[in-house]
C-alpha positions, 0 to 999 in steps of 0.5 A, a space after each residue: 697766263 703769266 703769274 705774279 705773286 703779291 707778298 701778302 695775304 690781305 684779301 682786300 689788297 689782292 682783290 684791288 690789284 687783281 681787278 686793276 690788272 684784269 686778264 693780263 696777269 694772274 695775281 697769287 697770294 703767299 698762301 697760294 704758293 705755300 709761303 708761310 715764312 715770317 719775313 723780317 721787316 728789318 730795313 730802315 726805310 719803306 723801300 728797304 722793307 718792301 725790297 726784303 719781302 719781294 727779294 725773299 719770295 723771288 729768290 725762294 720761289 723763282 717767280 715774279 713778285 711784288 711786295 709793299 710797305 707803308 706807314 705814317 710820317 709826322 713832321 713834328 716827330 722827325 718822320 716817326 713813326 715811319 717804318 715802325 708805324 705798325 709797332 709804334 707803341 711796342 706791340 705790333 698791330 695794336 692800333 689804339 695804343 699806337 694812336 694813343 702814343 702818337 697823340 701823346 707825342 705830339 701833344 699841343 704841337 701846332 705843326 700837325 702835318 703828316 703823310 701816309 706813304 706806300 712803296 712797292 717793290 716789283 721784281 719782274 724778269 729779274 729786275 727790280 722796279 719801285 713805285 711810290 704813293 703818298 697822301 699829305 694831311 694833318 693829324 687831328 687832336 682827337 680821333 674821329 670815325 671808326 672806319 679803316 684801320 691803323 692811324 685812320 681815325 686821326 689822319 685828315 687828308 689835305 682838301 677833306 674835312 674828314 678823317 680816313 676813319 670817317 670815310 667809306 672804304 671806296 672814298 679812302 681807296 680813291 685817294 689813298 697812298 696805296 691806291 696811288 702806288 698800285 695805280 703806278 704799278 698797274 700802269 706799268 704792268 699794262 704797258 704792252 711794251 713790258 714783256 711778262 716773261 717767267 723768272 
């Protein structure tokens, strides 16, 4: 069976993709291939960062692979925090501090429109392909819910009266930006016309 590396060690992400691809490909993590590199995300866009990660793995290990980058874009903040979503407050992964800064920066601004965006870079047979998923919504004035991670407690997707933080994981995954990008990736990989050759 052909192998495809997902440039992540997030077990939930790996399981989600592996279930959708089923028996067509074996999905490997960075840990599976012995990659423990700190891959710098220095790009100016989600496309840049996803591409940096996928190219790093492909060039070093000579194997088909894909990587993703995601973040929150707020219209009233000119698209911030964007590619800096995970370190918006200055410290990587401090979700509470990131939300605190976001709500402070927005203040009482009436324009709360925002979106989550995911971009996937796939390198297959030495060719790069991109897939993108977005979910539109608004930023609440206060946190609601304790589920999910990141900005989920302040993001309410359009058409729903709950934040991502108030939804179950199953509910969120059904409509999330990452799920939409993954669905495009899976449809591409499951196309029988796509030859899954070794790198």
